[in-house]
N, C-alpha and C positions, 0 to 999 in steps of 0.2 A: 868684508867691509872695504869699499873703495877698491875694487879689483881694477887693475890697469887695463884699458882697452886701447890697442894700438891702431892708429889710423891706417886704413888700407885693408883691415880685417873685416870679415863679415859681421863679427860681434860689434865692432866700432860703428859700422854703418847702420846696423839695426838699432843700436843704442841712441845714436844721434837722431835718427828718424822718429823713434819713440818719444824722445825728449822734446822734439820739435812739435809733437802733437799733444803735449801734456796739458794744454788748455782745453781739450775736448771734454767737457763735463757732461755726464749723463744725468739729467734731472728727472728721468722718467719714473724712478722709484719714489721720489719725494713729491713730485708735482701734484698728484691727486690729493694728497693730504694738505699740501700748501694751498691749493685752490679752495678746499673746504674751509680752511682757516680764513682766507681772504674774504670769501663770500659771507661767512658768519660775522666777521667784523664789519664788513660793508653794510650788512642789513641790521645787525643787532647792536653795533656800536660798543659802548663801554662794557655792557654786560658780557659780551663775547670776550673782550680783552681780559676782564677779570677772570673769566672761566679758564681761559688758556694760560694765564699766569699761574693759577692754582694747579692746573693739569700738568703743564710742561716744566714749570719752575719750582713746583712744590712749596708754594707760599701764598699768602694772601696779602693784598695791598689795599690799604684804606683809601689812598689818594694816588691815582695813576699820574695825573699831570700836576707837577709841582713847580709853581712859579717861585715859591720860596723853598729852595732845596737845601738850605743850610750850607751854602758854599763858603761863606766867610768863616763860619764856625769850624768847618772842616779844615780850611786852610790853617787856621790858628792852632789846630790840634796836631799838626804835623811837625816833625823835627825841623829845625831851622835850615839844615842843608837841603831838605826836600823843598821847603818853601822857596829858598833861593834858586834852586834848580828849575822849578816851575816858572819863576819870574824871568830867569835868564832865557829859558827856552822860548817863552812867549815873546820876549823882546826880539830874539834872533829870527823867529818865524815871521813876526810882523815886519821886521826890517827887510827881509828877503822879498816878501810878497808885496810890500809897498813899491820896491823897485820893479817888480813884475807888473804891477798895476799901471805903472807909467807907460807901458806899451799898449794899454787897452784904451787909447784915446778915441773919442768921437772925432769925426772929420766931416767937412762939407766943402763943396766947390761948385762953381757955376760956369757953364760953357754953353754958348748958343741959346740962351734963354731957358736952359734946364738946370735946376739946382738939385744936386744929389748929395747924399751924405749917409753916414752911419752913426747911429746913436747907441751908446753903451749905457745900460742902467742895471743896478743891482737887483737881484731877485728879492721878493718880498719876505718869504719865509722858507727856511731850509731845515731839514731833519738830518742829524748826524748820528749814525748808528755806531755805538761803541760796545764791542763784545764784552761779555762777562765770562764766567766759566773758569778755564784753566789758569788765567792770569789776569792781573789788573792792568788797565791800559789808560792811565791818565795822559800818556803821550798822544794817543789817538784822538783824544779830545782836542788837545792843542793843535795837532797837525791838520785838523779839519776846521774846527770852530774859529780859531784865530784867523785863518785865511778867509773864511766867510765874512767875518767882521771887517777885515781889511777891505774886502770887495764892496762893503757897504750894505750887506744883507741886513734887513731891518729886524728880523727875529730868527734866532737860532735855537732849535730844540734838540737836546741830546736824548737819545733813547738808549738806556743801559740798564740791565736787570740788576736790582739790588745793589746799586752803586755804593761803593765804600767811600771813605773819607778822601782818598787820593783822587778818585774820579770827580767827586763833588767839588773838591778844591780846584782841580783843573778847570772845571766848568766855570767857576767863579773867576779865575785868572783870565780865562779866554773870553769872558763877556757873554756867556750863554744865558739866554733869557729864561729857559725852563728845562726841567728834566722829566722825561717820560720813564716811569719806573716799570719797565717791561723790556723783554728781549724777544728774539725769535721772529718768526713770520708774522705773529700777531702784532708786534710793535711796528713792523714795516707797514702792515695793513692799516693800523691806526693813523700813522703819519700820512699815508697815501690817500685815504678816504676821509679822514677826520671823523670825530665822534662828538657827542654832546660836550665832553670836557676837553677833548684834544683837537686843536686846530689842524686843518689840512695844510700840508706843506706843498711847495712848488718843486722841490727836489730832495732826494735822499742820497746821502753819500756815506761811505764807510764800509769796511769789510765785515763779514760774519761767516757763519757756518753754511753748509749746503742749503739748509732751509731758508736762511736769510737771503742767500744768493738767488735761490729759486723765486722767492717772494719779490725781490727787487726786479727780477727779470719779468715777472708777470704783471707788476704794476706799472712798468715802463709804458708811457703813453698817457696814463692817468697822471703821473708825475714824471719828471726827468730823474735819471740816476747817473752816478758817475761811471760805474763799470760793474761787471760781474767778477768779483774777486775770487781767485783760487788760492791754493796753499802758498805760503811764503817761500821764497827761493833765493839762492845766491849762486852765482857762478864766479869762482875764483880763477883768474887767469894768471898763470905763473910760468916763469922760466927757471933756469938752474940757479939763479941768484936769490930765489925766494927762501925765506926762513920757514921751515916746515912747521914749527910750533905756532907761528903767526897764521899761516895758512889753515892749520887745523882749528885754531881759535875762531877764525872767520866762518869756517864751515859749520862749527857747532853753534855759532850765534844765530844761525837760521834753523838748524836741525832741532834745537830745543823748543821752537815755537809749537810744533805739533808733529804727530807721527807722519802726516802727509806732506811735510815740507820737503823741498828739494835742496840738497847740499851737493853742488857740482864743482868739479875741478877740471880745467883743461890746461895742459902743460906741455912744454917741449922736453921735459925731463922725466923719464921713467923712474930714475933713482929717487926723484922727489916724491913720487907716489908712495914708495915704500917708507920713506921718512915721515910723510904726513900720516900714514896709517899708524905708525908707531906713536906719533904725537897724539893722535886721536885717542888711542887706548889709554895713554897716561892721563889726558885731560878728562876723559869720560869717568875715570875712576872716582873723581871727587865732584862731579857735576850733580847738583841737586835734581835736575830734570833728566838724569841719565837714561831712564827707560824710554822717555819720549825721543830723545836725541838718537839713541841706538836704533829705535824702530824706524826713524826717518832715514838714517844712513843705510840701513839694511834694505829698506823698501825703495827709496828714491835716490840714494847716493850713487855717484858715478865719477870715475877718473878717466879722462880722455887724453891720450898721449898723441900729439901731432908732431909734424916734422920741423916746423919753423914758425917764426913770428907772424908771418902772413897768415898761416893757418890758425893761429890763436884768434886773430881778429875775425877770420872767416867763420869759425865755429861760434864765437860770441855773437856775431850778427845773425846767424841762423837761429840760435836759441833765444835771442832777444829777452834776456832774463830781467827779472825785477831789480835785483842788485848785481852789479858786476864790479868785482874788486880786482885791481891790477897790482900784482906782485911781480913786476918785471923791471928790467933796466929801461930807462927813459920811458917811464909810465905815461908821461904827458903826451909823448908822440903817439904811443899806441892808443891812447884815449881818443885821439882825433880820428882814428880808423874805425872805431866802434860807433856805429850809427844807430843801432837798435838796442836800447837798454832803458830801463826805468830810471836808474841812477848809477853813475859811474864813480867809483871810489879810487882816486888816482894816487897810487903809491902805497907802500907798506905801512906808512905812518898814518894812514887814513882809514880807521876802522868803520865798518858798516854801522856799528852802534852809534857813532857820531851822527850819522844821517838819521837814525831812528829817533834820536832824542834832542839834539842841540844845534846841529849845523845851521838849519834854516829852511831849506827846501822841504816840502811835505814828504812824509814817509808813506803816504798813500799812493802806491805805485801800481802800474799795470803788471799783471802776473800771467803765467801760462803762455808766454810768447806774445801777449797783446801789445808789448812795447814796439812791435812792428808797425802799429798804427795808432796807438794810444799814448797818453802823456801822463806825467805825475799830476796829482790834484793841484790846482792852482786857482788864482783869482778869476781866470777865464771860465772856470766851472760854476761861478756864482753870479754871473751876469747874463743878461739877455741883450741881443743886438737887434735894432730896428733899422731898416733902410728908409731913408727920407727921399722922396721924389716930388719935385714941383716943376711943372711946365708953365711957361707963359704962352699966350695965344699964338704968337709967331712961331715958337718952337714946335708946338703941336701941329700947326699947319705945315711946317717944313718936313716933319717926320710922318705925317699922316699916310702918305702913299705906301711907305714901307710897312708901317704897323698894320694897315688894313690888308695889304697883300699877304703878310704872314698869317694873319687871322683867318683869311679865307682859304689859304692853302691847308690849314688845319680843320677847315669845315666849321669854324666858329663865327658865324655871321653876326651874332649879337655883339661880339667883341669889336668887329669892324664898325658896326653901326654906332657903338658907344663913342668912337672917335668922330665919326662923320656928323653926328647930331650936334656935337660941340662946335663944329665948323659951319653950321647952318645948312648942311646937306640933308636931303630927304632920308628918313629912316625906314621907308617902305619900298 
């Protein structure tokens, strides 16, 4: 468990190369089944969704689409500390994303008789997928639905199979309009295509298993999606000042998600690896999800030992992890060097769990190295942008020669004529 791999060795280079490719998901084994599910829901609607809920979820549902999902009653049934935590999380998530929304302003300017602009408008309807199964995820409701509401989305539908009180309460707190009582590829299909009882959405966000990921990938184009999410992951970046018990706790906070999660350590101290390994053993002994965490560490855990601080940042940027936790001296300075990460947790007093639940930024983050080009879920994911273009007659006349020249270079004569006819020139 967490064998130390020294920079410069063949094992180190192979491990880094393999980890850099961890986002390469092979959907070939599940895609045929997912395509069948999507087609059945597209053509049969509610009947197919009911059938798949019974087949894959082992239950029957009387009402799939629930506008009255009992959110207020569910909230009242929870312990006061949970109610307070949901309210505080909702407030902090909203506050952060309201700040973010200030950067999404429309603009317009006029020069030489041409008025140009960009208009930002919220999406009409969004589906939020919230996994069921191994754990309850009310936080996933808040970290997606609250942001959609801040962006101005007019209708938010959460899809979650057999949602318990915590998820229904979170839906109520977040301002969710309806709950789709289904999961898996069939829930994605219902949101993407719409059925008699379930309205079609414009975008689907939220993580799920490989069937959900494959379904989102296949319906992209019919609707927009946020990303193809892979297993959760953390990269702990540490030097010899790090507390091994805290490092181990951060690694386990991701390893306990599921067996496929990645718990990674890059450090300048080989001695720290031994200390962290010992701390992992002690903490695993009392961890309720020990079997899951151990499987994750054995399958995808790694400890990379590098020469210096520069190499810490270099490895972090190459791996572009979902969560990057900095346990180093002058963590704020090193954070400036890390340009590819979903979220950076600066300093040993900043646990990744704070970002998962209460800090404010969405915990829906790019995985599998996608942080090289993708971003955390934000208000920008829930809006559309339209370009505004307006010419007066003089401006069109002034630019006509260049427009028509480019059109004819491309062999598009009708484009050129569409300009010239406005200027009273012959279109023949």
